[in-house]
C-alpha positions in Angstrom: 144.0 -41.1 -93.9 147.4 -39.5 -93.1 146.6 -36.8 -90.6 143.0 -37.6 -89.1 141.9 -37.2 -85.9 139.1 -39.1 -84.6 137.4 -40.6 -81.1 137.5 -44.0 -83.3 141.7 -43.7 -82.8 144.1 -43.4 -79.3 145.3 -39.7 -79.6 148.8 -39.4 -80.9 151.2 -39.5 -77.9 153.7 -37.1 -77.3 151.9 -34.0 -78.8 152.9 -30.9 -77.6 150.5 -28.2 -77.4 150.9 -25.4 -79.6 148.7 -22.0 -80.1 149.8 -20.8 -83.3 151.4 -22.0 -86.5 152.2 -20.2 -89.7 153.4 -21.9 -92.7 153.8 -19.4 -95.9 150.3 -17.4 -95.9 148.6 -20.4 -94.2 147.9 -20.3 -90.7 146.4 -22.5 -87.8 145.6 -21.6 -84.1 143.4 -22.5 -81.2 139.9 -21.6 -81.1 136.6 -22.7 -80.0 134.0 -22.5 -82.6 131.4 -21.8 -79.9 132.9 -18.5 -79.7 131.9 -17.8 -83.2 134.0 -17.5 -86.4 136.8 -15.7 -86.3 138.0 -12.8 -88.8 140.8 -14.4 -90.2 138.5 -16.8 -92.2 136.9 -14.1 -94.2 139.4 -14.5 -97.0 138.7 -18.2 -97.4 136.9 -19.1 -100.5 135.7 -22.5 -99.0 134.8 -23.3 -95.4 135.1 -27.0 -94.1 134.4 -28.9 -91.1 134.6 -32.6 -90.2 132.5 -32.3 -87.1 132.2 -34.4 -83.9 129.3 -37.0 -84.1 127.0 -37.0 -80.9 128.8 -40.2 -79.6 132.4 -38.3 -79.8 131.5 -35.3 -78.6 132.1 -35.4 -75.0 135.3 -37.4 -75.7 136.6 -34.5 -78.1 136.0 -32.1 -75.1 137.8 -34.0 -72.7 140.7 -34.2 -74.9 140.6 -30.5 -75.3 140.7 -30.4 -71.4 137.1 -28.0 -71.9 133.8 -28.3 -69.7 131.3 -30.4 -71.7 128.9 -28.5 -73.5 125.9 -29.6 -75.0 125.6 -31.2 -78.3 122.6 -29.2 -79.4 124.4 -26.0 -78.6 127.5 -26.9 -80.7 125.2 -27.9 -83.9 123.4 -24.2 -83.2 126.4 -22.8 -83.4 127.3 -24.7 -86.9 124.3 -23.1 -87.9 125.1 -19.7 -86.9 128.8 -19.9 -88.5 126.8 -20.8 -92.1 124.3 -17.8 -91.4 127.4 -15.4 -90.5 129.0 -15.6 -93.8 128.0 -16.4 -97.7 131.2 -18.3 -97.9 130.5 -21.9 -99.4 130.6 -24.3 -96.4 130.8 -27.9 -96.3 129.9 -29.9 -93.2 131.0 -33.8 -92.9 129.0 -35.5 -90.3 126.2 -38.1 -90.3 122.4 -37.8 -91.0 121.4 -36.7 -87.3 122.6 -33.2 -88.2 120.9 -33.4 -91.5 117.4 -33.5 -89.8 118.4 -30.4 -87.5 120.0 -28.0 -90.1 118.7 -26.1 -93.3 121.4 -26.7 -95.9 121.4 -26.2 -99.9 122.8 -29.5 -100.9 123.9 -33.0 -99.6 126.5 -35.0 -100.9 126.8 -38.7 -99.6 130.7 -39.4 -98.6 132.4 -41.8 -97.1 134.7 -40.7 -93.7 136.7 -43.5 -91.9 135.4 -46.4 -93.8 131.4 -44.9 -92.9 128.5 -43.6 -95.0 128.4 -39.8 -94.1 127.1 -36.9 -95.8 128.7 -33.3 -97.0 126.3 -31.1 -96.3 126.7 -27.9 -98.3 125.7 -24.3 -96.6 125.6 -21.2 -99.0 125.5 -22.4 -102.4 126.1 -25.7 -104.3 129.3 -27.6 -105.4 129.2 -28.4 -108.7 128.8 -32.5 -108.7 130.9 -32.8 -112.0 133.7 -35.4 -110.9 132.2 -36.0 -107.7 131.0 -39.8 -107.4 128.3 -40.5 -104.8 130.2 -42.0 -102.0 133.4 -40.3 -102.4 135.7 -40.5 -99.6 136.2 -37.5 -98.1 139.9 -37.3 -98.6 139.5 -37.2 -102.1 136.8 -34.7 -101.9 139.4 -32.8 -100.8 141.2 -33.1 -103.2 138.6 -32.1 -105.7 138.0 -28.9 -103.7 141.7 -28.1 -103.7 141.3 -28.0 -107.7 138.8 -25.9 -107.4 139.4 -23.5 -104.5 142.5 -21.4 -103.3 141.9 -21.2 -99.7 140.5 -23.3 -97.4 139.1 -22.5 -93.7 138.6 -25.5 -91.4 137.1 -24.6 -87.7 137.1 -28.1 -86.5 140.6 -29.1 -88.3 142.0 -32.0 -85.7 145.5 -32.8 -87.1 145.1 -30.7 -90.2 144.3 -33.2 -93.1 142.4 -30.4 -94.8 145.2 -28.3 -94.9 147.9 -30.7 -95.6 145.6 -31.3 -99.1 145.4 -28.1 -100.0 148.7 -27.5 -99.2 150.1 -30.2 -101.3 148.0 -28.7 -104.4 150.0 -25.3 -103.9 146.9 -23.7 -102.2 146.9 -22.2 -98.6 144.8 -22.7 -95.2 143.2 -21.3 -92.4 142.5 -23.6 -89.6 141.5 -24.0 -85.8 141.1 -26.3 -83.3 140.2 -26.4 -79.7 142.6 -28.8 -78.7 146.2 -27.1 -78.8 147.7 -30.6 -79.2 146.4 -30.7 -82.4 147.6 -27.2 -83.4 150.8 -28.8 -82.0 150.7 -32.2 -84.3 149.9 -29.8 -87.5 153.1 -27.6 -86.7 155.4 -30.6 -86.0 153.9 -32.7 -89.7 152.6 -29.8 -92.2 155.7 -28.7 -93.8 
C-alpha cells in the first residue's frame, strides 16, 4: 500500500509534525479519538478506520508520544463512536475485537497480506462487487465509488483519504500522531 502506517514497518524518517492540513474541501488534523468523535465528521457519509491490533497498540502510543492507555479503553471508545452517530462505520481489525463489539456485518478482508475483518456498524454494506478476502485498498476503492466523503479517525498516513481524493471525493481524517498529519500534508495533493 502506498500510504500505510503500520507498526509492522519502521516509521518514515524525517516526518515533520503538523497539526492541520486542508486540500479543497478535505481536511486532516491531529485528534485523539479517546476524546470522542469531533463534529467535523458529521458531514461524512461513511466512517472508516484501520485500528491498531492489541500487539501494536503500545507502539502506536509511543510513536505519538502519549501515555500508554489500556487497549480495552480504546476498544470501548470505538463502541462509543459507533453509538454516537448513525453514519455507517467500517472498522478493520482482527477477530479479537469482533468478540468485544456488537456490529451489523463482518466482511473478510486482507490487510498487509493478513486475514482481517471489516466490521460494519450502523447498517450494512451492499456486498455486490465485494469479494471475500478483498484487500482493504480495493475495498476503499469500492467505497469511494459508493460514498462521497469518508471520515477516518485513525488515518495513519492517509491511505483512505488518498483513495477517495483519487476518485474525486473528499475526506475528513485525523490521527493522534502529528507526524502522520505531516506525512499527509507532504504527500496527498
